[in-house]
TORVEX-905313 format. One record per residue (C-alpha): z, x, y; residue number from 1. Coordinates in steps of 0.5 Angstrom, whole numbers. Example, Ala and Ser with C-alpha at 12.3 -4.5 7.8 and 13.67 -1.06 7.14 Angstrom:
2
<zaza zz="16" xx="25" yy="-9" num="1"/>
<zaza zz="14" xx="27" yy="-2" num="2"/>
//
This chain:
460
<zaza zz="54" xx="-147" yy="-54" num="1"/>
<zaza zz="49" xx="-149" yy="-50" num="2"/>
<zaza zz="44" xx="-143" yy="-47" num="3"/>
<zaza zz="40" xx="-142" yy="-41" num="4"/>
<zaza zz="34" xx="-139" yy="-42" num="5"/>
<zaza zz="31" xx="-142" yy="-36" num="6"/>
<zaza zz="33" xx="-135" yy="-31" num="7"/>
<zaza zz="32" xx="-130" yy="-36" num="8"/>
<zaza zz="24" xx="-133" yy="-36" num="9"/>
<zaza zz="24" xx="-133" yy="-29" num="10"/>
<zaza zz="26" xx="-126" yy="-28" num="11"/>
<zaza zz="21" xx="-124" yy="-33" num="12"/>
<zaza zz="16" xx="-128" yy="-30" num="13"/>
<zaza zz="18" xx="-125" yy="-23" num="14"/>
<zaza zz="18" xx="-118" yy="-25" num="15"/>
<zaza zz="11" xx="-118" yy="-28" num="16"/>
<zaza zz="8" xx="-120" yy="-22" num="17"/>
<zaza zz="9" xx="-113" yy="-19" num="18"/>
<zaza zz="5" xx="-109" yy="-20" num="19"/>
<zaza zz="6" xx="-101" yy="-19" num="20"/>
<zaza zz="3" xx="-97" yy="-14" num="21"/>
<zaza zz="-3" xx="-93" yy="-17" num="22"/>
<zaza zz="-7" xx="-87" yy="-14" num="23"/>
<zaza zz="-14" xx="-85" yy="-17" num="24"/>
<zaza zz="-14" xx="-77" yy="-20" num="25"/>
<zaza zz="-16" xx="-73" yy="-15" num="26"/>
<zaza zz="-9" xx="-75" yy="-11" num="27"/>
<zaza zz="-4" xx="-71" yy="-16" num="28"/>
<zaza zz="0" xx="-66" yy="-16" num="29"/>
<zaza zz="-2" xx="-59" yy="-15" num="30"/>
<zaza zz="-8" xx="-61" yy="-10" num="31"/>
<zaza zz="-11" xx="-58" yy="-4" num="32"/>
<zaza zz="-12" xx="-62" yy="3" num="33"/>
<zaza zz="-16" xx="-60" yy="8" num="34"/>
<zaza zz="-13" xx="-56" yy="14" num="35"/>
<zaza zz="-12" xx="-59" yy="20" num="36"/>
<zaza zz="-16" xx="-65" yy="19" num="37"/>
<zaza zz="-14" xx="-72" yy="17" num="38"/>
<zaza zz="-13" xx="-74" yy="9" num="39"/>
<zaza zz="-15" xx="-80" yy="7" num="40"/>
<zaza zz="-10" xx="-83" yy="1" num="41"/>
<zaza zz="-11" xx="-89" yy="-2" num="42"/>
<zaza zz="-10" xx="-94" yy="-8" num="43"/>
<zaza zz="-8" xx="-99" yy="-11" num="44"/>
<zaza zz="-2" xx="-104" yy="-10" num="45"/>
<zaza zz="-1" xx="-112" yy="-10" num="46"/>
<zaza zz="-5" xx="-116" yy="-5" num="47"/>
<zaza zz="0" xx="-115" yy="1" num="48"/>
<zaza zz="5" xx="-110" yy="-2" num="49"/>
<zaza zz="8" xx="-105" yy="4" num="50"/>
<zaza zz="6" xx="-98" yy="2" num="51"/>
<zaza zz="11" xx="-93" yy="6" num="52"/>
<zaza zz="8" xx="-86" yy="6" num="53"/>
<zaza zz="12" xx="-80" yy="8" num="54"/>
<zaza zz="9" xx="-73" yy="7" num="55"/>
<zaza zz="14" xx="-67" yy="7" num="56"/>
<zaza zz="11" xx="-62" yy="12" num="57"/>
<zaza zz="12" xx="-67" yy="18" num="58"/>
<zaza zz="17" xx="-72" yy="15" num="59"/>
<zaza zz="14" xx="-78" yy="19" num="60"/>
<zaza zz="13" xx="-84" yy="15" num="61"/>
<zaza zz="8" xx="-89" yy="16" num="62"/>
<zaza zz="6" xx="-95" yy="13" num="63"/>
<zaza zz="0" xx="-100" yy="11" num="64"/>
<zaza zz="-1" xx="-107" yy="7" num="65"/>
<zaza zz="-5" xx="-108" yy="1" num="66"/>
<zaza zz="-11" xx="-112" yy="3" num="67"/>
<zaza zz="-12" xx="-119" yy="-1" num="68"/>
<zaza zz="-16" xx="-115" yy="-7" num="69"/>
<zaza zz="-10" xx="-109" yy="-8" num="70"/>
<zaza zz="-13" xx="-104" yy="-5" num="71"/>
<zaza zz="-9" xx="-99" yy="0" num="72"/>
<zaza zz="-13" xx="-94" yy="5" num="73"/>
<zaza zz="-8" xx="-90" yy="10" num="74"/>
<zaza zz="-10" xx="-83" yy="14" num="75"/>
<zaza zz="-5" xx="-77" yy="15" num="76"/>
<zaza zz="-5" xx="-71" yy="20" num="77"/>
<zaza zz="-5" xx="-64" yy="16" num="78"/>
<zaza zz="-2" xx="-59" yy="19" num="79"/>
<zaza zz="-5" xx="-51" yy="18" num="80"/>
<zaza zz="-6" xx="-48" yy="11" num="81"/>
<zaza zz="1" xx="-47" yy="7" num="82"/>
<zaza zz="5" xx="-51" yy="2" num="83"/>
<zaza zz="8" xx="-52" yy="-3" num="84"/>
<zaza zz="10" xx="-59" yy="0" num="85"/>
<zaza zz="11" xx="-67" yy="-3" num="86"/>
<zaza zz="8" xx="-73" yy="-1" num="87"/>
<zaza zz="13" xx="-80" yy="-2" num="88"/>
<zaza zz="9" xx="-86" yy="-3" num="89"/>
<zaza zz="13" xx="-92" yy="-4" num="90"/>
<zaza zz="12" xx="-99" yy="-5" num="91"/>
<zaza zz="15" xx="-103" yy="-12" num="92"/>
<zaza zz="15" xx="-97" yy="-15" num="93"/>
<zaza zz="15" xx="-89" yy="-12" num="94"/>
<zaza zz="11" xx="-83" yy="-13" num="95"/>
<zaza zz="12" xx="-77" yy="-11" num="96"/>
<zaza zz="6" xx="-72" yy="-11" num="97"/>
<zaza zz="9" xx="-65" yy="-12" num="98"/>
<zaza zz="6" xx="-58" yy="-11" num="99"/>
<zaza zz="1" xx="-60" yy="-5" num="100"/>
<zaza zz="-2" xx="-55" yy="-2" num="101"/>
<zaza zz="-6" xx="-55" yy="5" num="102"/>
<zaza zz="-13" xx="-51" yy="5" num="103"/>
<zaza zz="-20" xx="-52" yy="5" num="104"/>
<zaza zz="-23" xx="-55" yy="-1" num="105"/>
<zaza zz="-31" xx="-54" yy="-4" num="106"/>
<zaza zz="-34" xx="-59" yy="-9" num="107"/>
<zaza zz="-38" xx="-55" yy="-13" num="108"/>
<zaza zz="-44" xx="-58" yy="-17" num="109"/>
<zaza zz="-51" xx="-58" yy="-21" num="110"/>
<zaza zz="-53" xx="-56" yy="-28" num="111"/>
<zaza zz="-51" xx="-51" yy="-33" num="112"/>
<zaza zz="-52" xx="-45" yy="-29" num="113"/>
<zaza zz="-46" xx="-48" yy="-24" num="114"/>
<zaza zz="-42" xx="-51" yy="-31" num="115"/>
<zaza zz="-42" xx="-44" yy="-35" num="116"/>
<zaza zz="-35" xx="-41" yy="-36" num="117"/>
<zaza zz="-32" xx="-35" yy="-40" num="118"/>
<zaza zz="-33" xx="-39" yy="-47" num="119"/>
<zaza zz="-41" xx="-38" yy="-45" num="120"/>
<zaza zz="-40" xx="-31" yy="-46" num="121"/>
<zaza zz="-38" xx="-28" yy="-40" num="122"/>
<zaza zz="-37" xx="-21" yy="-38" num="123"/>
<zaza zz="-35" xx="-22" yy="-31" num="124"/>
<zaza zz="-31" xx="-28" yy="-32" num="125"/>
<zaza zz="-27" xx="-25" yy="-39" num="126"/>
<zaza zz="-25" xx="-18" yy="-34" num="127"/>
<zaza zz="-22" xx="-23" yy="-29" num="128"/>
<zaza zz="-17" xx="-26" yy="-35" num="129"/>
<zaza zz="-11" xx="-21" yy="-35" num="130"/>
<zaza zz="-10" xx="-21" yy="-28" num="131"/>
<zaza zz="-14" xx="-28" yy="-25" num="132"/>
<zaza zz="-7" xx="-32" yy="-24" num="133"/>
<zaza zz="-6" xx="-35" yy="-17" num="134"/>
<zaza zz="-2" xx="-41" yy="-16" num="135"/>
<zaza zz="-7" xx="-41" yy="-9" num="136"/>
<zaza zz="-12" xx="-43" yy="-12" num="137"/>
<zaza zz="-13" xx="-50" yy="-16" num="138"/>
<zaza zz="-19" xx="-53" yy="-20" num="139"/>
<zaza zz="-20" xx="-60" yy="-21" num="140"/>
<zaza zz="-25" xx="-61" yy="-27" num="141"/>
<zaza zz="-29" xx="-68" yy="-27" num="142"/>
<zaza zz="-31" xx="-69" yy="-34" num="143"/>
<zaza zz="-37" xx="-71" yy="-35" num="144"/>
<zaza zz="-38" xx="-78" yy="-34" num="145"/>
<zaza zz="-44" xx="-83" yy="-33" num="146"/>
<zaza zz="-44" xx="-91" yy="-30" num="147"/>
<zaza zz="-49" xx="-95" yy="-29" num="148"/>
<zaza zz="-45" xx="-97" yy="-22" num="149"/>
<zaza zz="-41" xx="-94" yy="-17" num="150"/>
<zaza zz="-34" xx="-93" yy="-20" num="151"/>
<zaza zz="-28" xx="-92" yy="-15" num="152"/>
<zaza zz="-24" xx="-87" yy="-20" num="153"/>
<zaza zz="-25" xx="-81" yy="-25" num="154"/>
<zaza zz="-21" xx="-78" yy="-29" num="155"/>
<zaza zz="-19" xx="-71" yy="-28" num="156"/>
<zaza zz="-13" xx="-67" yy="-26" num="157"/>
<zaza zz="-11" xx="-61" yy="-22" num="158"/>
<zaza zz="-8" xx="-54" yy="-24" num="159"/>
<zaza zz="-7" xx="-48" yy="-22" num="160"/>
<zaza zz="-12" xx="-42" yy="-23" num="161"/>
<zaza zz="-9" xx="-38" yy="-29" num="162"/>
<zaza zz="-13" xx="-34" yy="-36" num="163"/>
<zaza zz="-13" xx="-41" yy="-39" num="164"/>
<zaza zz="-15" xx="-45" yy="-33" num="165"/>
<zaza zz="-21" xx="-41" yy="-32" num="166"/>
<zaza zz="-24" xx="-40" yy="-38" num="167"/>
<zaza zz="-27" xx="-48" yy="-38" num="168"/>
<zaza zz="-28" xx="-48" yy="-30" num="169"/>
<zaza zz="-34" xx="-46" yy="-27" num="170"/>
<zaza zz="-35" xx="-38" yy="-26" num="171"/>
<zaza zz="-39" xx="-39" yy="-20" num="172"/>
<zaza zz="-34" xx="-43" yy="-17" num="173"/>
<zaza zz="-29" xx="-39" yy="-19" num="174"/>
<zaza zz="-31" xx="-32" yy="-15" num="175"/>
<zaza zz="-33" xx="-37" yy="-10" num="176"/>
<zaza zz="-26" xx="-39" yy="-9" num="177"/>
<zaza zz="-23" xx="-32" yy="-10" num="178"/>
<zaza zz="-27" xx="-30" yy="-5" num="179"/>
<zaza zz="-25" xx="-35" yy="1" num="180"/>
<zaza zz="-18" xx="-34" yy="-2" num="181"/>
<zaza zz="-18" xx="-27" yy="0" num="182"/>
<zaza zz="-22" xx="-27" yy="6" num="183"/>
<zaza zz="-18" xx="-33" yy="9" num="184"/>
<zaza zz="-12" xx="-32" yy="6" num="185"/>
<zaza zz="-11" xx="-39" yy="5" num="186"/>
<zaza zz="-11" xx="-44" yy="-1" num="187"/>
<zaza zz="-17" xx="-46" yy="-4" num="188"/>
<zaza zz="-19" xx="-53" yy="-9" num="189"/>
<zaza zz="-25" xx="-54" yy="-13" num="190"/>
<zaza zz="-27" xx="-59" yy="-16" num="191"/>
<zaza zz="-33" xx="-58" yy="-21" num="192"/>
<zaza zz="-37" xx="-64" yy="-22" num="193"/>
<zaza zz="-43" xx="-60" yy="-26" num="194"/>
<zaza zz="-47" xx="-63" yy="-33" num="195"/>
<zaza zz="-52" xx="-58" yy="-36" num="196"/>
<zaza zz="-59" xx="-60" yy="-37" num="197"/>
<zaza zz="-59" xx="-66" yy="-31" num="198"/>
<zaza zz="-64" xx="-66" yy="-26" num="199"/>
<zaza zz="-62" xx="-67" yy="-19" num="200"/>
<zaza zz="-64" xx="-76" yy="-19" num="201"/>
<zaza zz="-58" xx="-77" yy="-23" num="202"/>
<zaza zz="-54" xx="-74" yy="-18" num="203"/>
<zaza zz="-57" xx="-79" yy="-12" num="204"/>
<zaza zz="-55" xx="-86" yy="-12" num="205"/>
<zaza zz="-60" xx="-90" yy="-15" num="206"/>
<zaza zz="-63" xx="-94" yy="-10" num="207"/>
<zaza zz="-65" xx="-88" yy="-6" num="208"/>
<zaza zz="-70" xx="-86" yy="-12" num="209"/>
<zaza zz="-73" xx="-93" yy="-13" num="210"/>
<zaza zz="-74" xx="-95" yy="-6" num="211"/>
<zaza zz="-78" xx="-89" yy="-5" num="212"/>
<zaza zz="-85" xx="-89" yy="-8" num="213"/>
<zaza zz="-86" xx="-82" yy="-8" num="214"/>
<zaza zz="-79" xx="-81" yy="-12" num="215"/>
<zaza zz="-80" xx="-86" yy="-16" num="216"/>
<zaza zz="-86" xx="-83" yy="-19" num="217"/>
<zaza zz="-84" xx="-77" yy="-20" num="218"/>
<zaza zz="-77" xx="-80" yy="-24" num="219"/>
<zaza zz="-82" xx="-83" yy="-28" num="220"/>
<zaza zz="-85" xx="-76" yy="-30" num="221"/>
<zaza zz="-78" xx="-73" yy="-33" num="222"/>
<zaza zz="-77" xx="-72" yy="-40" num="223"/>
<zaza zz="-71" xx="-75" yy="-43" num="224"/>
<zaza zz="-67" xx="-71" yy="-48" num="225"/>
<zaza zz="-61" xx="-72" yy="-52" num="226"/>
<zaza zz="-55" xx="-68" yy="-49" num="227"/>
<zaza zz="-56" xx="-70" yy="-43" num="228"/>
<zaza zz="-57" xx="-77" yy="-38" num="229"/>
<zaza zz="-63" xx="-77" yy="-34" num="230"/>
<zaza zz="-63" xx="-84" yy="-30" num="231"/>
<zaza zz="-62" xx="-84" yy="-23" num="232"/>
<zaza zz="-55" xx="-85" yy="-20" num="233"/>
<zaza zz="-51" xx="-84" yy="-27" num="234"/>
<zaza zz="-48" xx="-78" yy="-25" num="235"/>
<zaza zz="-47" xx="-80" yy="-18" num="236"/>
<zaza zz="-44" xx="-86" yy="-20" num="237"/>
<zaza zz="-38" xx="-83" yy="-24" num="238"/>
<zaza zz="-38" xx="-76" yy="-22" num="239"/>
<zaza zz="-39" xx="-76" yy="-15" num="240"/>
<zaza zz="-37" xx="-83" yy="-12" num="241"/>
<zaza zz="-30" xx="-83" yy="-13" num="242"/>
<zaza zz="-29" xx="-76" yy="-10" num="243"/>
<zaza zz="-32" xx="-79" yy="-4" num="244"/>
<zaza zz="-26" xx="-81" yy="0" num="245"/>
<zaza zz="-23" xx="-74" yy="-1" num="246"/>
<zaza zz="-24" xx="-69" yy="5" num="247"/>
<zaza zz="-27" xx="-63" yy="3" num="248"/>
<zaza zz="-30" xx="-57" yy="7" num="249"/>
<zaza zz="-37" xx="-57" yy="4" num="250"/>
<zaza zz="-41" xx="-56" yy="-2" num="251"/>
<zaza zz="-44" xx="-52" yy="-7" num="252"/>
<zaza zz="-50" xx="-53" yy="-11" num="253"/>
<zaza zz="-53" xx="-49" yy="-18" num="254"/>
<zaza zz="-59" xx="-54" yy="-20" num="255"/>
<zaza zz="-67" xx="-55" yy="-20" num="256"/>
<zaza zz="-69" xx="-52" yy="-27" num="257"/>
<zaza zz="-69" xx="-59" yy="-30" num="258"/>
<zaza zz="-73" xx="-62" yy="-24" num="259"/>
<zaza zz="-79" xx="-56" yy="-25" num="260"/>
<zaza zz="-83" xx="-61" yy="-29" num="261"/>
<zaza zz="-84" xx="-64" yy="-23" num="262"/>
<zaza zz="-83" xx="-59" yy="-17" num="263"/>
<zaza zz="-88" xx="-61" yy="-12" num="264"/>
<zaza zz="-82" xx="-68" yy="-9" num="265"/>
<zaza zz="-76" xx="-63" yy="-10" num="266"/>
<zaza zz="-74" xx="-61" yy="-3" num="267"/>
<zaza zz="-76" xx="-69" yy="0" num="268"/>
<zaza zz="-71" xx="-71" yy="-7" num="269"/>
<zaza zz="-66" xx="-65" yy="-5" num="270"/>
<zaza zz="-66" xx="-68" yy="2" num="271"/>
<zaza zz="-65" xx="-75" yy="0" num="272"/>
<zaza zz="-59" xx="-73" yy="-5" num="273"/>
<zaza zz="-55" xx="-68" yy="1" num="274"/>
<zaza zz="-56" xx="-74" yy="6" num="275"/>
<zaza zz="-53" xx="-78" yy="1" num="276"/>
<zaza zz="-47" xx="-75" yy="0" num="277"/>
<zaza zz="-46" xx="-74" yy="7" num="278"/>
<zaza zz="-46" xx="-81" yy="9" num="279"/>
<zaza zz="-41" xx="-82" yy="3" num="280"/>
<zaza zz="-37" xx="-78" yy="5" num="281"/>
<zaza zz="-37" xx="-79" yy="13" num="282"/>
<zaza zz="-38" xx="-72" yy="14" num="283"/>
<zaza zz="-44" xx="-67" yy="16" num="284"/>
<zaza zz="-41" xx="-62" yy="11" num="285"/>
<zaza zz="-44" xx="-55" yy="9" num="286"/>
<zaza zz="-48" xx="-55" yy="4" num="287"/>
<zaza zz="-50" xx="-48" yy="0" num="288"/>
<zaza zz="-54" xx="-47" yy="-6" num="289"/>
<zaza zz="-57" xx="-43" yy="-11" num="290"/>
<zaza zz="-65" xx="-41" yy="-12" num="291"/>
<zaza zz="-66" xx="-41" yy="-19" num="292"/>
<zaza zz="-67" xx="-35" yy="-23" num="293"/>
<zaza zz="-74" xx="-32" yy="-25" num="294"/>
<zaza zz="-76" xx="-35" yy="-32" num="295"/>
<zaza zz="-81" xx="-36" yy="-37" num="296"/>
<zaza zz="-82" xx="-43" yy="-36" num="297"/>
<zaza zz="-88" xx="-46" yy="-41" num="298"/>
<zaza zz="-94" xx="-49" yy="-34" num="299"/>
<zaza zz="-96" xx="-43" yy="-30" num="300"/>
<zaza zz="-92" xx="-43" yy="-23" num="301"/>
<zaza zz="-87" xx="-48" yy="-24" num="302"/>
<zaza zz="-82" xx="-45" yy="-23" num="303"/>
<zaza zz="-85" xx="-41" yy="-16" num="304"/>
<zaza zz="-87" xx="-48" yy="-14" num="305"/>
<zaza zz="-79" xx="-51" yy="-15" num="306"/>
<zaza zz="-77" xx="-45" yy="-11" num="307"/>
<zaza zz="-81" xx="-46" yy="-5" num="308"/>
<zaza zz="-79" xx="-53" yy="-5" num="309"/>
<zaza zz="-71" xx="-52" yy="-5" num="310"/>
<zaza zz="-73" xx="-46" yy="0" num="311"/>
<zaza zz="-76" xx="-51" yy="5" num="312"/>
<zaza zz="-69" xx="-54" yy="5" num="313"/>
<zaza zz="-66" xx="-50" yy="9" num="314"/>
<zaza zz="-69" xx="-52" yy="16" num="315"/>
<zaza zz="-64" xx="-58" yy="13" num="316"/>
<zaza zz="-59" xx="-57" yy="18" num="317"/>
<zaza zz="-52" xx="-54" yy="15" num="318"/>
<zaza zz="-55" xx="-51" yy="9" num="319"/>
<zaza zz="-56" xx="-45" yy="6" num="320"/>
<zaza zz="-60" xx="-42" yy="0" num="321"/>
<zaza zz="-58" xx="-36" yy="-4" num="322"/>
<zaza zz="-63" xx="-32" yy="-7" num="323"/>
<zaza zz="-61" xx="-28" yy="-14" num="324"/>
<zaza zz="-68" xx="-26" yy="-17" num="325"/>
<zaza zz="-65" xx="-19" yy="-17" num="326"/>
<zaza zz="-59" xx="-21" yy="-21" num="327"/>
<zaza zz="-64" xx="-22" yy="-27" num="328"/>
<zaza zz="-65" xx="-18" yy="-33" num="329"/>
<zaza zz="-67" xx="-22" yy="-39" num="330"/>
<zaza zz="-73" xx="-27" yy="-36" num="331"/>
<zaza zz="-73" xx="-31" yy="-43" num="332"/>
<zaza zz="-66" xx="-33" yy="-42" num="333"/>
<zaza zz="-65" xx="-39" yy="-36" num="334"/>
<zaza zz="-58" xx="-37" yy="-36" num="335"/>
<zaza zz="-57" xx="-31" yy="-32" num="336"/>
<zaza zz="-50" xx="-28" yy="-34" num="337"/>
<zaza zz="-48" xx="-25" yy="-27" num="338"/>
<zaza zz="-44" xx="-30" yy="-24" num="339"/>
<zaza zz="-40" xx="-26" yy="-20" num="340"/>
<zaza zz="-45" xx="-24" yy="-14" num="341"/>
<zaza zz="-48" xx="-31" yy="-14" num="342"/>
<zaza zz="-41" xx="-34" yy="-12" num="343"/>
<zaza zz="-40" xx="-27" yy="-7" num="344"/>
<zaza zz="-46" xx="-29" yy="-4" num="345"/>
<zaza zz="-44" xx="-37" yy="-4" num="346"/>
<zaza zz="-38" xx="-35" yy="0" num="347"/>
<zaza zz="-41" xx="-30" yy="5" num="348"/>
<zaza zz="-45" xx="-36" yy="7" num="349"/>
<zaza zz="-39" xx="-40" yy="8" num="350"/>
<zaza zz="-35" xx="-35" yy="12" num="351"/>
<zaza zz="-41" xx="-33" yy="16" num="352"/>
<zaza zz="-43" xx="-40" yy="18" num="353"/>
<zaza zz="-37" xx="-44" yy="17" num="354"/>
<zaza zz="-31" xx="-40" yy="17" num="355"/>
<zaza zz="-35" xx="-36" yy="23" num="356"/>
<zaza zz="-34" xx="-29" yy="21" num="357"/>
<zaza zz="-38" xx="-24" yy="24" num="358"/>
<zaza zz="-40" xx="-18" yy="22" num="359"/>
<zaza zz="-43" xx="-21" yy="14" num="360"/>
<zaza zz="-50" xx="-20" yy="12" num="361"/>
<zaza zz="-52" xx="-26" yy="8" num="362"/>
<zaza zz="-58" xx="-29" yy="10" num="363"/>
<zaza zz="-64" xx="-26" yy="5" num="364"/>
<zaza zz="-70" xx="-23" yy="8" num="365"/>
<zaza zz="-75" xx="-29" yy="10" num="366"/>
<zaza zz="-83" xx="-29" yy="10" num="367"/>
<zaza zz="-84" xx="-31" yy="18" num="368"/>
<zaza zz="-91" xx="-29" yy="19" num="369"/>
<zaza zz="-97" xx="-25" yy="18" num="370"/>
<zaza zz="-103" xx="-21" yy="22" num="371"/>
<zaza zz="-110" xx="-20" yy="19" num="372"/>
<zaza zz="-114" xx="-13" yy="21" num="373"/>
<zaza zz="-121" xx="-11" yy="17" num="374"/>
<zaza zz="-118" xx="-11" yy="10" num="375"/>
<zaza zz="-110" xx="-10" yy="11" num="376"/>
<zaza zz="-105" xx="-16" yy="13" num="377"/>
<zaza zz="-99" xx="-14" yy="16" num="378"/>
<zaza zz="-93" xx="-18" yy="15" num="379"/>
<zaza zz="-86" xx="-20" yy="19" num="380"/>
<zaza zz="-80" xx="-22" yy="16" num="381"/>
<zaza zz="-74" xx="-25" yy="19" num="382"/>
<zaza zz="-66" xx="-23" yy="17" num="383"/>
<zaza zz="-68" xx="-16" yy="16" num="384"/>
<zaza zz="-64" xx="-13" yy="22" num="385"/>
<zaza zz="-64" xx="-6" yy="20" num="386"/>
<zaza zz="-71" xx="-7" yy="16" num="387"/>
<zaza zz="-73" xx="-7" yy="10" num="388"/>
<zaza zz="-73" xx="-3" yy="3" num="389"/>
<zaza zz="-76" xx="-2" yy="-3" num="390"/>
<zaza zz="-72" xx="0" yy="-10" num="391"/>
<zaza zz="-76" xx="3" yy="-15" num="392"/>
<zaza zz="-83" xx="8" yy="-15" num="393"/>
<zaza zz="-87" xx="2" yy="-10" num="394"/>
<zaza zz="-88" xx="-5" yy="-8" num="395"/>
<zaza zz="-89" xx="-10" yy="-14" num="396"/>
<zaza zz="-91" xx="-17" yy="-15" num="397"/>
<zaza zz="-96" xx="-17" yy="-10" num="398"/>
<zaza zz="-103" xx="-21" yy="-10" num="399"/>
<zaza zz="-108" xx="-22" yy="-5" num="400"/>
<zaza zz="-114" xx="-26" yy="-4" num="401"/>
<zaza zz="-120" xx="-28" yy="0" num="402"/>
<zaza zz="-124" xx="-34" yy="2" num="403"/>
<zaza zz="-125" xx="-34" yy="-5" num="404"/>
<zaza zz="-118" xx="-36" yy="-6" num="405"/>
<zaza zz="-118" xx="-31" yy="-13" num="406"/>
<zaza zz="-112" xx="-28" yy="-13" num="407"/>
<zaza zz="-112" xx="-20" yy="-15" num="408"/>
<zaza zz="-106" xx="-15" yy="-15" num="409"/>
<zaza zz="-104" xx="-11" yy="-9" num="410"/>
<zaza zz="-101" xx="-6" yy="-5" num="411"/>
<zaza zz="-96" xx="-6" yy="-1" num="412"/>
<zaza zz="-92" xx="0" yy="4" num="413"/>
<zaza zz="-86" xx="-2" yy="9" num="414"/>
<zaza zz="-85" xx="0" yy="16" num="415"/>
<zaza zz="-79" xx="-3" yy="19" num="416"/>
<zaza zz="-78" xx="-10" yy="18" num="417"/>
<zaza zz="-86" xx="-11" yy="17" num="418"/>
<zaza zz="-90" xx="-9" yy="10" num="419"/>
<zaza zz="-97" xx="-8" yy="10" num="420"/>
<zaza zz="-101" xx="-11" yy="4" num="421"/>
<zaza zz="-108" xx="-9" yy="1" num="422"/>
<zaza zz="-112" xx="-9" yy="-4" num="423"/>
<zaza zz="-119" xx="-6" yy="-6" num="424"/>
<zaza zz="-121" xx="-12" yy="-10" num="425"/>
<zaza zz="-121" xx="-16" yy="-3" num="426"/>
<zaza zz="-125" xx="-14" yy="3" num="427"/>
<zaza zz="-123" xx="-20" yy="8" num="428"/>
<zaza zz="-116" xx="-22" yy="6" num="429"/>
<zaza zz="-114" xx="-28" yy="8" num="430"/>
<zaza zz="-107" xx="-30" yy="3" num="431"/>
<zaza zz="-102" xx="-26" yy="1" num="432"/>
<zaza zz="-96" xx="-28" yy="-5" num="433"/>
<zaza zz="-90" xx="-25" yy="-7" num="434"/>
<zaza zz="-86" xx="-25" yy="-12" num="435"/>
<zaza zz="-90" xx="-32" yy="-14" num="436"/>
<zaza zz="-89" xx="-33" yy="-21" num="437"/>
<zaza zz="-85" xx="-37" yy="-26" num="438"/>
<zaza zz="-81" xx="-30" yy="-29" num="439"/>
<zaza zz="-83" xx="-25" yy="-22" num="440"/>
<zaza zz="-78" xx="-20" yy="-20" num="441"/>
<zaza zz="-79" xx="-17" yy="-14" num="442"/>
<zaza zz="-77" xx="-10" yy="-11" num="443"/>
<zaza zz="-76" xx="-11" yy="-3" num="444"/>
<zaza zz="-69" xx="-12" yy="0" num="445"/>
<zaza zz="-67" xx="-12" yy="7" num="446"/>
<zaza zz="-63" xx="-6" yy="8" num="447"/>
<zaza zz="-57" xx="-9" yy="7" num="448"/>
<zaza zz="-58" xx="-10" yy="0" num="449"/>
<zaza zz="-61" xx="-17" yy="-1" num="450"/>
<zaza zz="-67" xx="-19" yy="-4" num="451"/>
<zaza zz="-74" xx="-22" yy="0" num="452"/>
<zaza zz="-74" xx="-29" yy="-2" num="453"/>
<zaza zz="-80" xx="-31" yy="-6" num="454"/>
<zaza zz="-87" xx="-33" yy="-2" num="455"/>
<zaza zz="-93" xx="-35" yy="0" num="456"/>
<zaza zz="-98" xx="-35" yy="6" num="457"/>
<zaza zz="-102" xx="-41" yy="3" num="458"/>
<zaza zz="-102" xx="-48" yy="1" num="459"/>
<zaza zz="-107" xx="-48" yy="-4" num="460"/>
//
């Protein structure tokens, strides 16, 4: 009997030429999309393949044609917060994304203090485990990954918050998200992309560091260490770039300790990094960050100088800094264990500035001006509408200097939103410093309980 092999071979070859529609990891079941926004959906397909997309919230089908390089992208309008919904994506094959929520999404990044989770022995998170299950808080954890070039996908999965998922997810991000979920009554999606020990350079596009003489010189002074990358762009390429088509409300950042070896150019580097992220997302989203905590660094004032650089970025626009010096109990531990209050303070910034909730006290008091009269200095502060107060027996960590630039321990007295400073050793004061040391913890607060940010009036 004669067999006809030609037809099966042709059918096999024809079937093999049809590639399945494929999605990036961040577009998946359980994800949270931004409410009242444009959500970009994208992926890969055959060149010229027609893709049909139907979200269940609108039941309207839109289509897009794959490009010559086998890529497709389609923007869909999202409704008010809610769900769960489905999204059907149909080409040669069909993908149905399930349990999709609409709400608010935030990227949470930085080094180990952002990375810290229950497995680090955090009592606040351990206490949450029995009651933390909440299907309206979703996690997406980007694994530690590096790349020498910009990537268009990463690994990771979306999961609802429960005791198992929380154990290995950022504590700061969780407490931030829990507060937003409660106060806004909307689903919250949290994307964690962090790596302990990393300097800010690795989270910044390589060319922006290498093409700037100041940043390149600072990068050359970083000390390579086993356990984490240090070359510019390596984490940005693999852990941030793949997310930049996914619409977000804003970003959180807790990093800086690894840049204390070259503190003097951190403000410039940080502004460049924030600008690069916003450009990549094509959105000037808010960027809230944590000032590094008091710690016994090996070199005098390197922590203070880095904190000063961080404070300078608050004028960058759409940024806000949380001061946490009062949350430290052990200045020999670079990892303060109170992550609950860190997350809460970041959430208050977001609630006030991004979501316009009134009546919140979220800004730390900041030094604004000084006047000298005889042997006394009067300091004025912003963000202290009801005045300042001292916790403890008196104002400490104060230093004052005359024209000789020699600093002496000083005394201080609070009156409203002002502080009077003096020292018997300095008859003609010129400069004042407060909590300006690596491990110094101050004791002056706003009446609302937020610590005064460390400062100095000089630039010596």
